[in-house]
N, C-alpha and C positions, 0 to 999 in steps of 0.2 A: 504493500500500500504506500509506504513512504510517509513523510510528515507533511503537515500543512498548517498554516496559520489560522486559528479559529476565528480571528477577526475578519477574515476574508471569505469564510465559508458559512453560509446561513445554517441554522440549526435544523431546518427542515430539508436540507440537501440529502437526496438519496445517493446511495453508492453509485447508481447508474449515472446520475448527473455529474458526480465527482469524477468518475472514470473518463467521461467524455470532455468535460469543460476544464478540468484541472490536470488529469493524467494524460490527456490527449491520446487516448486509445479509442479506436473506432470499431472494434469487433463486437462489442456488446451493444445490442440494438435498442432503440426507443420503439415502443409500439403502444400497448394498451395502458401502461403505467398503473395497472391494477393487479398484477400478479396472475393474469388470466391467460396470457399467450405464450410465455416462456422464451421470448426472443432475447431477454436480457439476463438469462440465468448465468450465474458464476459458481465456482466451487469455493466453499468455505470450510476451513479446517480449524479446529479449536480444541481445547481441553475441556472435557465435561466437568462442570463445577462440582458435581457430587461424586461421580465415579472416578474422576481424574484420568479417564481414558481419552485417547485422541479420537475425535469424531470428525469425519469428513462428509459433506453433503452438498446438494445443490440448493441454491436459494435464488429468489428473484431480486436482482439488484435494484429494481425500481422501487421496492418496498423497504429495503434494508437501509436504515439511516447510516450515513457515513460515520457518525460518531459512535455507532454501535460496533464498528469494526475494530475498535481498540482491543488488542489482544488476540485478534484473529488473523489467519493467513488467507488472503483473498487471491484466487487464481482466475484470470480471465482467459478467453479463448486464445489470445495472443501468447499467454504464458505457457500453454502446453505444446505449442508448435508453431513454426513460422517458416517462411522461405529461407531466412538466414540461418536459423537454428536447427532446421529440420522439422518435418511435420510429424505429429503424433499419429499413432495407429488409428485412433478413432476418426481423426480428420481424413486420413488417407482412405480408410474403409468407406466412409460416406461418399467421397468423391469417386472412388472406383466403381461403386454400385450405381452411379448417376443419381444419388439421393438428393440433389439440389436442382431447383428450377430457377426461380428468381433469386434464391439464396439468402433471403432476408432472415428466415428463421433458422438457417443452418448452424450459426454459432451457438444458439441456445440449445438446439438438438444435441450438438456435439458435447456441450458442457453437462447436460443431463446424463448422457451416456457415460462420459468420463467419470462423473461423480459416482454413478452406480458401480462402476468397475473399481474405483478407488476404495469405496466403502465395503466391497465384497471381494477381497483378494482370493477367496476360496472358489470363486466362480459364480456365474449367474445363469438363470434359466431364461428361455424365450418368454415365458409368462412374466418374469420380472422385468424384462426389457420393455414389453408393452406397457406394463404398469408404470414404469418410471417416466414414460413419455406422455402421461395423461394430461399434463399441463403445457405441452408444447403444441402450438397450433401451426399447421402448414397452410398458408393461404392459397397455395397452388394445388392443394389436395394431392400431394405426391407422397402419400404415406407408404405405399407399397415398397418402393426402393429404399426408403429411409429405414423401415422395419427390417427389410432384408439385410441391409448393411449392418445394423446393430445386432440383429439376432445371430449374425455370424460369429459374434463373440460368445454366444451362449454355450454352456456345457452339453446341452441336449440338441444341438444343431446337427443337421445331416453331415456325415463325414466328407462328402464331396465338396460341400460348401466350405468346410473347415480347411481342407487341403488347398482349395483355390485361394483362400485368403492368406494362407501361409506363403503361397507363391507370390502374392501381391506384395507382402510386407517383409519377406525374407525372415520370417520367424521373429520379427521385432515384438517386444512386449508392449503392452498398452500403456503402462504407467511411465510418466516422464520425470517423476520426482519422488522423493520420500516425504511423507507427511511431516510438517514441522511441529514443533511443540505447541504452537497455537497460542502461546502467551508471551507477549513481548516482555523485555526486561523490566520496563516500567509498569507492567501489568501484573507482576508477581505479588505485589504487596496487597494486604487485605484492607488497606485504607481506602476510603472513598475518594474517587477521582472527580475533580470539579473542573468544568470548563466554562469560562465566561465568553459569551458570543457577542459580537459587535452590536447587535440590535437590542440589547437589554435582556436577552434570554440566557438561561443557565442550563447546562447539561451536567448531570451527576451520574457516575457509574458506581454502584454500591455492591458490596459483597456479603451483606448480612441484613436480616429483617430489622434489626435494631437501628442500622444506619438509615433505613427508609423513614422510620419514625422520628429520628433525630432531624432529618431534613424537613419533615412535616412541621416540626415545631419552629423551624427557622423561617419558613416561607410564608407563614401566616395565611393570608387569604389569597395569595397569588394563584392564578389558575395553573394547574399542573397536570402531568400525564405520566403514568407508569409505562415504560417501554420495554417490550420483550421482542416478539417477532415482528410487530408493527403491521401484520397482515390485515388488521381491521381497516387500515387506511385504504386498502383496495376495495372495500365494501362501502364504507362511509368515510368521506374525507374528514380529517380531524379539524377541530376548532381553530380559528385564526388567532384567538387571543391568548393562546398558551404561552406561559412565560418560563415554566420550569419543566424539564424532562428528566425523569429518574430511570436510568437503565438498570433493570433488575435481572438481566439475563445471566449474571454471574453469581447470583445468590444460591449457594449450595442447598440451603434448607428448603428452598422452594422447588428443588428438582430431585428430591430423594423419594424412594418408594420402599414399601414393606409389604410382602406377601405372606400373610398368616391366615388366621381365621377370617379376617377382613383384609381387603386390599386397600392400602393407604398410599396415595400418589400425590406428590407435590404439585401444586397448582400451576407451576411454571414449567412443567414437563411439556415438551412439544407433542403435537398430535401424533407424529410418526413414532416417537418413543412410547407414547401412551399405548399405541397399537401393539408394540412389541412386549410391553409389560403385561397387557391383557392376554396375549397369546401364552406367555409363560404361566400366568395365573390359572388360565383355563386348563392347562395341561397338568398342573400340580394338584389341584383340589377339586373334588367332585362338586362342592358347593359353588364353585366358580365356573362351571361348564357354560353357563349362560353368557359368559364374557366372549365366547367364540362368536356369538352373534353380534356383539359389540364390534368385534374386529372387522367383520364383513361390512357392517354399516359405516364405520369410521373410514374405511378405505374409499368410500364414495364422497367423503368430505373434501371439497376443493380439489387440489391436485398435489402431487408429490412435493414440489418445491414449496408450496404454501404449508403443507403439513410438516415439512422439515423445520419451518420457522415459527408457525403459529402455535400458541400454547392453549392449554385447557382454560386457564383463567382469562386469556384474551378472548376466546370464543364465548365464554359465559358473560363477559363484560359487554360484548356486542349486544347480546340478548338483553342485558340489564339496561343499557342505554337506548336500545331500539327494540321494543317488545314485538314489533312486527317481523323481526328477523327469525326465520325458521331454523334455529340452531339445532343441529343434530346432537351435539354434545349435551346440551340442556335436556333435550327430549329423552335421551337414553338414561341420563342420571335420574331425572325425575320419575321415569317409569318404574325403575327398580328400587326407588327409595334411598338413593345415595345421600350422603351427608357432606355438606361443605363446611370447612373450618375457616373462620374469619377472625382476624385480629383487628380490634378497634382500640387504638391507644394501648392501655394496659389490660383491656378486656378481650378474652377469647371466647367466641360463641360458635356453636354448631347449629346449622340450619339446613332445611331442605332446599333444593334448587328453586322451588316455587316461592318459598319464604324469602330467599335471596333476592328475587326480583323486586321486592318491596322494601328492601333495606336501603338506607342512605349510605353509600359506599365512599363518601367523601372522607379522605384520609384514613381509609381502611384498606387492609390487604387480605386477599384471598390466599390462604396458606396451603390447604390440601383438600383432597377429595377422598372420601371413604366409601368403598363399595361393599355391600353386605354379602354374606354367604347365603345362597338360596338352595335349599334341598331340591335336587332335580326330580325326586319322586313326588314332590308336592307342588312345585312351581313350574309354570310353563311360560317361557318368554320368547317373543319374536319382535322384530322391528322391521320397518320397510321405509323405503324412500323412492319416490317417483319424481323425476325431474325431466326437463326438456331433452337432455341428451344423457348418454350413459355415464359420463364422468364430468367433473369440473363444472358443476352448476348447483345453484340452490334448488331446493325441493319445491315442486308444486304443492305437494302434501307429504309430510313424513309422519310416521305413526309408530308407537310403541305399545305393546300389550304384555301384561303380566297377570296371570291368573293363578290363584292358589286353590287347589281342589284335591280331594282324595281320589286316587286312581281307581279305587274299588267301585265308587258310584258316580264320580265326577261332579259331586255337589260343590258348588263354588263357595269357598269361605270368604274370599275377598278378591277384588279385581282392581287393577290400575291400567287405565286406558288413556293414552295421551296422544294428542295430535299437534302438529305444527303446520303453519300455512293456512289456518282457518281465519283467524282474525287476531289482532294484537293481544287480546286478553284471554283467549281460549287456550287452555292447556289440558285439563282433565275433562273427559266425558263423564261428568259426575252422575248424571241421571242414569246412564247406561251401567255404570259401576254399581249403583244401588240396585238397579233392576236385576243384575246377575247374581247378587249375593243371596245365597240360600237356594238357588235354583240348580237343576241339573244342566250342566253346560252343553251337553251334546244331544239335545232334543231339538226337533224342528220348531216346537213352540217357543223354546228359549231363544233360538236363533232369530226367528221372525220378530219376536217381541223386542229383542235387543236392537235389531236393525231399525225397527220403527221408532224406538226411543232415541236411538242415535241420530236418525234423520231429523227428528224434531229439535234436538238440542244443537245441532250443527248449524251455525249461521255465518257462513263465509262472507267477508267483506269483499269489495272489488276496488283495488287500487292498481291501476296499470303500472307495469306490464303483467300483473298477475293473470292467470287463467280465470275464466268466468266462475262465478260462485257456484253455479249449478254443476259444472264439471268437477270442481274441487269437492263439493259435497258428495257426489256420486263416487269420486275416487276414494274418499275416506271410508265410505260404506263398503266399497269393494275390498279395501285393505282389511277391514274387520272380517269380511267373509273369507278372505284369503287366509287369515290367521285361524279361523274356525276350521277350514278345510285341513290345515296342517294338524290342528289339535285332534280332529276326528280320525285322521289317517294314522296317528301315532297311538291312539287309545284302543284298549281292548273293548271298551264300552260302545263307542261309536262305530258305525259301519259305513265306509265310504268306498265306492267303486274305484278300482285302480284307474278307471277312465278319467276321474276327476282329481286325482292326487297331485298331478302336475300343476294344478291351479293354486296350490298352496305355496309355491315358490316363485321368486322373481326370475325373470329370464336372465340367464347368464351368457354373455357373449363368449363364444369359443375363441381359441387362439386364431388370430387372423392369418390368412394365407393368400397369396396371389402369384400370378405368373405372367411374364411377358416374353413373347418370342420375337426374335429378329430374323428376317430373311438374310441369309449370308451364304456366300458361295466360296469355299476355301480355295478353289482353283483360280479365283479372280483376285485374291488378296494381294495388295492391301485394299483394293476396292471391295466394298460391302463388309470389311472387317470391323468388328466392334472396337470402338475407342471411347474412353471416358471423356466427358465434356471437359474442354480445355480449362475453363475457368472454375470448374467444380472445386478444385483444391483451394483456390483463393476464397471462394465463398465459405467453405467448411472451416477455414482458418481465420475468418474475419478480416482478411486482407482486401476483399472486394469493397469498393467504396460506393456508398449510396449518398443521397442528398443529405440525410441527417448526419453523415459521417464527416462532412466537409468542415475544415477548421473554422473556428469562430473568428470573424473579422472585427477589426476595431470599429466601434460605434454601431455594431450590429443590433438591429431591432427585431422584435417578434410581433406577429399579427395574430389575432384571434377573432373569430366571428361572433357577433351578437345575433342570437337566434330568436325568431318570433315564437311566442308562447300561446297565442290566441289565434287559431285558424278561423277562416271565414269571417275576417274582420278587416277593418281599414285602419292604417296607422294615422293617428291624429298628430302626435308629437313624439319626438325622441329627445330626451334630455340626458346628455352624457357628462354633465358638469361634475357629478360626484366622482365618476371614474377619472376624469381629467385632473382632479385634485390630488390623486394618489401620486406619491413620489415615484418617478420612473415611467409614468404613462405619458407618452409623447403626443398622441393625436387620436381623434375619432373621425371616421369617414362613413358617410351614408350615401345613398343613391345620388343625391344632389351634388356630391363631390366628384362624381365620375365625369371626366372631361369629354369623353366620347360617347359611345353607344352602350347603354346598360343592357347588354345581351351577350351571353357567351356561346350561343348557338348561331353562328354567323349565317346570314342569308346568302352570302357569297358562296357558301359551301352547300347550298340547296336545302337548308333547314327552313321550314315555313313558320313553325311556331317559335316565338321568342321565349327565351329563358333568362329572366333577369338575374344579373350578378348579385345585386342587392335590391331587396323589395322596395319599390317606390311608392306603394300605396296599399293595394289590396293584398292581404296575406292569403296565399293559396293553401298553405299547409303548415302544420306545427313543425318548428325547426327550420323554417325558411330563413336564410341569412338576410339581415336588414342593416347590418353595419359591421365595421371592422375597428377594433381597438389595437393600437400600436404601442408597445412598451419595451422596456429594456430586458425583459426576461419572458420566457414562455409561460412560467407560472403566474407572473404578474399580469400578463395580458389576459389570461383566462380568468383570473380573479376579478379584473376590472370589468369584464363583460357583464358580470352579475350586478354591477352598480349602475348600469345604463338603464334608465327608466323609460318605458315605452307606454304611451297612452293609446288605447285602441277604441274603436267604436264598432258595434256589431253591424253586419250587413243585413239589410232587410231581405226576407225570402231566401235566405241561404242556410238551410238546416244542415246540421252535421249528423251524418249517419254513423252509428257505431258498429254495424254489422250488415252483412248481406241480407239477413233476415229482417233487420230494421228497414232496409230499403224496400223490400217487397211489401211488408205490412203497411208501410206508410204510402204505398202507391207511387213510389218514385221511379219505378221502372216498368216499362210496358213490354209484354211478351209480343214478339214480332211474328211469331208463327206458332202453329200448334204442334210443331215438331217436338221431339223429346229432349228439350234443352237441359232438363234437370237430371238426366240419367247419364250413364257412362257406357263406354265400350260400343258394342254393336247396335245400340239403340239409336245412334245417329244415322239419319237417312238423307239422301240427296233430295232437295226440294224439287217437286214436280214443275214448279213455275220457273225453275232456273235459279241462278245466283241471287241471293238476297243481300241487299245493301243496307247496313245498319248505320244510322247516324245518331249522334247525341253526345251526352257527357257521361263519362264513367267515373263514379266515385270509388276511390280505393280506401279501405280502412287503414288505420295506423299500423305500422310494422316496426318492431324494435330490432335493430341490427346489432349483431355481434361485431367486435373489433375485427376488421378484415384488412383494411388498407390504410397505411399511414401516408396519406396523400400530402406530400410536402413540396412546396415551391420556394426556391431560393433566388432572390433577385439582387443583383449587384449593379449599381450605376456604373456606366462605362463612358468613355470619351465620346463615342459615336452613338450613344443611346442607353440601352440596358441589356445586361447579360441575364438570361433567365435559365435556371436549372430546374427543369420541370419533370415530374414523374410520369407525365402522360406519354404514351407511345404514339399518339396522334399529333405529330408535330405541326402538320398543316393547320389543323383545327386550332391548336393552342396559339400559333402565330397570328392567325386571323383574329381570334377573340381578343388577344392582348393589344394588338395594334389598333383595333377599332375602339376598345374601351379607353385606351390612353390617347386616342386621336393622334397617332403618330404613324409614320411610314413603316411598312413591314421591315424594310432593310435596316431600321434602327433597333430592331428587337433581335437579339442574338440568342437563339435557343441552343443550349449546350447539350446536345445529344438527347437520348431518351433514358436517362438514369432512373432506376426504379427507386421509389420511396425516398 
């Protein structure tokens, strides 16, 4: 990492920002800045505070505060291999398998795989390889060659692939270094480390719980934050007014565990370590067998890099501060009756997770989590999570079920049924729990009665982008039914046909596989002979340059869009005065400041419909750009956009439709033929009267997009006009749009190639 002056590095600087702006390394990529894409992953090696063992893992540098790196060894993609020092086997393997297309995600992919191999010197399986890439997004959808490349490192890979890879790399080992001790010379002391930052903020790094409370006494009422993995910042951005940051990642007391009659785990244990502790506990004690279901569920939380950094306490505090958050950790702990130990000054209390939500956690510390022992002959536990994709996403609905009953007659003694994703205050299905008590669990009457009771007490809210309330209610009911199918199939009392038993489990994706064939004629080689992509190794090593990798220039400014928030309206007034008063904000531009044509779909290129660069009046859709803020930093420009005040007026006779069903019910669409437009497949017939021409306006419902493209444009004033580094591959289009918007000749706009992102 090296040293830096705290007076010049803001306290909210992420490791990613530091790597690019201060260390001048370009391999680690900007993308989502939320820990969701994996483009910025680096390898982190440190000494575990409790076990004193050396731990190496992958983490998202966009979420890792640079001040948290004290005492850690940080390795970027440049550090494992380069043109000058020689390439690492992971980099070469990805390039030789043609595992890169645009190459933007490749450094993150490489560092995830490198970290997996570093942390498992005994070898890895193909299943582990797929699992470790659950947080790496390939925008080009080139997963097959990526997985083929990295699975070739697995111990269970086909021997032909293994021999081929040995030929490629001449038996070179994967690792390029030995793990360092992970604690710098200045980091060996048990004393609190204090850093004063230039903007009046203070960073503390503590090594004991007592030190935390000593700091609490000195800061009085200053707003503070306890920092560990900082992954919550990817879900909810932290407050702007924070003055004190207390790094608790080195407190050994908060990362200890004990497996006895109960399982006691330090609250600052990472989710990845939490999973491994639960696996060990489930194997040791019959009363902890239910924890194997915890393991399966927790493996669906976020992604590997986030679980490597995020902690139990951090996840629970997100739920505490944002009750609408469907925390899987909270759900599991509350379902089984876990206990949370909390210290408030000199007082230590034990509470349930539900009671914890109502506590004032100001100047309090979550110390540990205690999991009870549950007799498997009496207790039956299952949990489920349904989300938009199979990994790396929040739940539509998650559920936990714990039933205590005698196996002889299956009479329910007590039940704990919890759901997340219903509404911010709903946790227990209390009415259903009461209904089940004293009844035989596995009768149709009990099942139907429980489903009816549950349907009555479930009242999902609807805050976009959540799925519809009706869908989430039905989903919750189906999860209870799924749990009951599993209970009946395991019991000697219930009788379930084997035809239905598969309905008791969630679908599990098998190990992926794919194949690509190339037409080649050996007699004509080198014609048609397979060759790796020439720039593949540059992409895999982070040496390929993208727009975001370009060195920062003196007096460089950053621009961010101000987006419309009220669709089907007209802009009455835009007031940017509050934003312009922020130090570092240089200008605000709206449609009236465009010197040329406010249209990026040039008529000269045959486009009939105009597409405004900045909205000049009528807002067509939510998120339409209506202004641009220019500031001295990327973060400042985006913060300033929130201070721009926009006054709207509703447009008459312009209803907003929320769904296709809404359009039909309100008579906003006319059926143009009696053909089967609402059916699929073979039901479509050719109209007897010939082609039908449809005219009118089509309304599209809102759609929430995942981070896919970091569309960046870099503009540099030049002597003969302006140099534009544009991510678009349509240079002719970009040239026409820029020249017309600026009202300048096309020959004064110099497009510098088609650099991606």
